[in-house]
C-alpha angles and dihedrals in degrees: 000000000000122000112336135155140185122226142155115271122254129205091256089062094060100104091051092047090050089054092053095043088049091055090050092051092050091050091054092046090058091056099055136002088228087077096052105151126230122257089246096049097137094052091047091049092047092053095042095047093045090055090047095050088060097041121101089209096059135060127201116189128188133205115209130185117194091342095309121113108238101167148000142197128210119200137169139194107232135187121237127208115287091242090072123084090221103066101181130034136176119248123198102206097180143359121180130178122186112259098250093045099056124115092026099102098265094119091047092053090049088050094050090051090047093049088055089053091051091049090053086056091049093248118150104173130058128198131196137177119220127187110244093229092051096094094168091056094044090052090048094051094043090053088052091057101258115152129209112248107152142028122215119202134182137196131188112230 
């Protein structure tokens, strides 16, 4: 990896973040029809990411190499049900690294910065969802110490 840095997203980054998020959504759509994206995906992503850039309960991090965006991470602070002792957890909604830049430590650097943000919010547990057919992502998260604890299922009716 050449020169790359990790930083928080700014509103001026929005178009580039949408482009990466779009690639991530298309990748997920290819894995299962359950994640078929809407026709206005780019507009939806733009509105959603714009809202998240300004939210104190979300964190969008960017990985840049020589001024070019090569990856991003989207995370939230979420509330759990009152019946649980742990009331708030972190949730990593998406992480995407450009194809030619994977397995070079970019994802790990994004995660470390994200963990720091969670710690600033007094969050000690982090959750993720991974598509069962996304073997590359499963391997990544397993190597980062994430444990299986739930299975989500769907059925068209």
